C-alpha positions in Angstrom: 0.9 33.1 -86.8 0.6 36.3 -88.8 -2.1 38.6 -87.3 -4.8 39.9 -89.6 -5.4 43.6 -89.7 -8.6 45.0 -88.1 -11.2 46.2 -90.6 -11.8 49.2 -88.3 -15.6 48.6 -88.5 -16.5 48.5 -84.8 -19.9 47.7 -83.3 -21.9 47.3 -80.1 -20.6 44.5 -77.8 -23.2 41.7 -77.3 -23.7 40.6 -73.7 -24.4 36.9 -73.0 -25.4 36.3 -69.4 -24.3 32.8 -68.4 -26.3 30.1 -66.7 -24.0 27.2 -65.7 -25.9 24.1 -64.6 -24.6 21.3 -62.3 -26.8 18.9 -60.4 -29.9 20.6 -61.8 -28.9 23.9 -60.2 -27.5 27.2 -61.5 -24.0 27.4 -60.2 -20.6 29.2 -60.8 -17.3 27.4 -60.5 -13.9 28.9 -59.8 -11.5 28.3 -62.6 -13.8 25.4 -63.7 -12.9 23.2 -60.8 -15.5 20.8 -59.7 -16.4 21.2 -56.0 -15.8 25.0 -56.1 -19.3 25.8 -57.1 -21.5 28.4 -55.5 -25.2 27.7 -56.1 -27.6 30.3 -57.5 -30.9 28.4 -57.6 -33.3 27.3 -60.3 -31.6 27.7 -63.8 -35.0 28.3 -65.5 -35.6 31.2 -63.2 -32.1 32.5 -63.7 -32.4 32.4 -67.5 -35.8 34.0 -67.5 -34.5 36.7 -65.2 -31.8 37.7 -67.7 -34.3 37.5 -70.6 -36.7 39.9 -68.7 -33.8 42.2 -68.0 -33.0 42.7 -71.6 -30.6 39.9 -72.7 -30.8 39.0 -76.4 -28.6 35.9 -75.9 -28.1 33.4 -73.0 -25.0 31.3 -72.7 -26.1 27.9 -71.2 -23.6 25.4 -69.9 -24.0 21.8 -68.8 -21.1 21.5 -66.4 -21.9 17.9 -65.5 -21.7 16.8 -69.1 -18.5 18.9 -69.6 -16.9 17.1 -66.7 -18.1 13.6 -67.6 -20.2 13.5 -64.4 -23.6 13.1 -65.9 -26.1 15.2 -67.9 -28.7 17.9 -67.5 -30.0 17.3 -71.0 -33.7 17.3 -70.2 -33.4 20.4 -68.1 -31.4 22.2 -70.8 -34.1 21.5 -73.3 -36.8 22.8 -70.9 -34.8 26.0 -70.3 -34.3 26.6 -74.0 -38.0 25.9 -74.7 -39.1 28.5 -72.1 -36.9 31.3 -73.6 -37.8 33.6 -76.4 -34.2 34.8 -76.9 -31.2 33.2 -78.6 -29.3 30.5 -76.7 -25.7 29.4 -77.0 -25.3 25.9 -75.6 -22.1 24.4 -74.2 -20.9 21.4 -72.2 -19.9 17.8 -73.1 -20.3 18.2 -76.9 -17.6 15.9 -78.1 -19.0 13.4 -80.7 -21.8 13.1 -83.2 -24.4 11.9 -80.8 -23.9 14.7 -78.3 -23.7 17.3 -81.0 -26.9 16.3 -82.7 -28.7 16.1 -79.4 -27.5 19.6 -78.5 -28.6 21.0 -81.8 -32.0 19.3 -81.5 -32.8 21.3 -78.3 -33.6 24.4 -80.4 -30.5 26.4 -79.4 -29.2 28.9 -81.9 -25.6 27.6 -81.7 -23.4 25.1 -79.8 -19.9 25.5 -78.5 -17.4 22.7 -78.9 -15.1 22.7 -75.9 -11.5 21.7 -75.4 -12.5 18.1 -75.0 -13.9 18.1 -78.5 -10.7 19.6 -79.9 -8.9 16.3 -79.0 -10.4 15.0 -82.3 -9.4 17.5 -85.0 -11.0 15.5 -87.8 -14.4 15.3 -86.0 -14.2 19.1 -85.2 -13.6 19.8 -88.9 -16.6 17.7 -89.9 -18.9 19.3 -87.4 -17.8 22.8 -88.5 -18.3 21.9 -92.2 -21.8 20.3 -91.5 -23.2 23.1 -89.3 -21.4 26.3 -90.1 -22.7 29.3 -88.1 -24.4 27.0 -85.6 -21.0 25.8 -84.3 -18.5 27.9 -82.3 -15.3 26.6 -80.6 -14.3 27.3 -77.1 -10.6 28.1 -76.6 -9.8 27.8 -72.9 -6.3 29.3 -72.5 -3.6 29.1 -69.9 -1.2 32.0 -70.2 2.2 30.8 -69.0 5.1 33.2 -68.3 8.6 32.1 -69.4 12.2 33.2 -69.2 13.1 36.6 -70.4 9.5 37.8 -70.3 8.4 35.3 -72.9 4.8 34.1 -72.8 3.2 30.8 -74.0 -0.5 30.3 -74.7 -1.6 26.8 -74.1 -5.0 25.2 -74.4 -6.4 23.3 -71.4 -9.8 22.3 -70.2 -11.0 24.3 -67.3 -10.4 22.4 -64.1 -8.0 20.0 -65.8 -4.2 19.9 -66.0 -3.7 18.3 -69.4 -2.0 20.4 -72.1 -4.2 20.4 -75.2 -1.8 22.2 -77.6 -0.7 25.6 -78.7 -3.4 28.3 -79.0 -2.1 29.8 -82.2 -1.5 26.5 -84.0 -4.9 25.3 -83.1 -6.5 28.6 -84.1 -4.8 28.4 -87.5 -6.1 24.9 -88.0 -9.6 25.8 -87.0 -9.6 28.9 -89.3 -8.6 26.5 -92.1 -11.6 24.4 -91.2 -13.9 27.4 -91.5 -14.8 27.9 -87.9 -17.4 30.6 -87.6 -16.8 31.9 -84.1 -14.5 31.5 -81.0 -15.2 31.8 -77.3 -11.9 32.8 -75.6 -11.4 32.2 -71.9 -8.3 32.9 -69.8 -8.9 30.0 -67.4 -6.9 31.6 -64.6 -9.6 34.3 -64.4 -12.7 32.2 -64.8 -15.0 32.7 -61.8 -12.4 34.9 -60.1 -13.9 38.4 -60.7 -10.5 39.8 -61.6 -11.4 41.3 -64.9 -11.3 39.9 -68.4 -8.0 39.3 -70.2 -8.6 41.9 -72.9 -5.1 41.6 -74.3 -5.6 37.9 -75.0 -9.0 38.4 -76.6 -7.7 41.2 -78.8 -4.7 39.1 -79.8 -7.0 36.3 -80.9 -9.3 38.8 -82.7 -6.4 40.2 -84.6 -5.3 36.6 -85.6 -8.6 35.5 -87.1 -11.3 36.8 -89.3 -14.0 35.0 -87.2 -15.8 36.8 -84.4 -14.4 36.5 -80.9 -16.5 36.3 -77.7 -14.7 37.1 -74.4 -15.3 34.9 -71.4 -14.1 34.7 -67.8 -13.3 37.2 -65.0 -15.7 40.1 -65.7 -16.4 41.7 -62.3 -17.7 45.2 -63.0 -19.3 47.5 -65.6 -15.8 49.0 -66.0 -14.5 45.7 -67.2 -17.4 45.6 -69.8 -16.7 49.2 -70.9 -13.1 48.2 -71.7 -14.3 45.3 -73.8 -17.0 47.5 -75.4 -14.4 50.1 -76.4 -12.3 47.4 -77.8 -15.3 46.1 -79.8 -15.9 49.6 -81.1 -12.4 49.6 -82.6 -12.1 45.9 -83.6 -14.9 44.3 -85.5 -13.8 40.8 -84.5 -14.5 41.2 -80.8 -18.2 40.5 -80.9 -19.4 39.8 -77.4 -18.8 39.0 -73.7 -20.1 36.2 -71.5 -20.9 37.4 -68.0 -21.7 34.9 -65.2 -20.6 35.3 -61.6 -20.7 39.1 -61.4 -24.4 39.1 -62.4 -25.4 36.3 -60.1 -23.5 37.9 -57.2 -25.1 41.3 -57.8 -22.0 43.2 -58.7 -24.1 45.1 -61.2 -27.4 44.7 -63.0 -27.9 43.6 -66.6 -29.9 46.8 -67.5 -27.1 49.0 -66.2 -24.5 47.0 -68.1 -26.5 47.2 -71.3 -26.9 50.9 -70.9 -23.2 51.4 -70.4 -22.5 49.6 -73.6 -25.1 51.6 -75.5 -23.4 54.8 -74.4 -20.1 53.5 -75.8 -21.8 52.7 -79.1 -23.4 56.2 -79.1 -20.1 57.9 -78.4 -18.4 56.0 -81.2 -21.1 56.9 -83.7 -20.9 60.6 -82.8 -17.2 60.6 -83.4 -17.6 58.9 -86.7 
């Protein structure tokens, strides 16, 4: 796939604190594997805490629906109704019924996960019908090969199935008019090992649609690297932060302030 050149018009990185829900509780999985969760209490309290701390977006995930283990639909609608900020909703959206139900909660946009990509025609219809309200999650396994070669394969977090080549899928979704991508290196998800900035920047160079980084963020330093990349590459729009915030690795106000400093430094140089 031929990369597209950066426009050079950078901007402030948008932070999206994550609230992942399983069994009615806010949790965090390791690499998306069911049974690896650590619980963080009431999801409504968690979401309101991030809102009060300055979040402009919340990334809300129904892990039970995503894994085919049930649904937290009523709780999700309650959380969204209690918030005054924008909500990005993900988890188990794979057909018309689940898509329409998700959109009806009042969320600002939904994320079609890897399971939804199993039906390319349906994905194309969903993108065409709902435009900016639909993003696509690209859960990527980075696989080393002989001679230093690297393959980028799509696979649902917690699963072992190979769901196709990242670049071929990205080209198809671009052709469908996809408005936004959530990019996760699944080997880092919930591991607090830092985001795969190289992967996110490679996807951002390959598409004109905005890219949101997800998975692995463990420190403000990790966010600074992404914020500096966003300042230089207009397609890197945001970062989803989950476990690091829940575990108290840093506070949301401190993270937001660090990102504002990057933005201020960039403007002063310009």
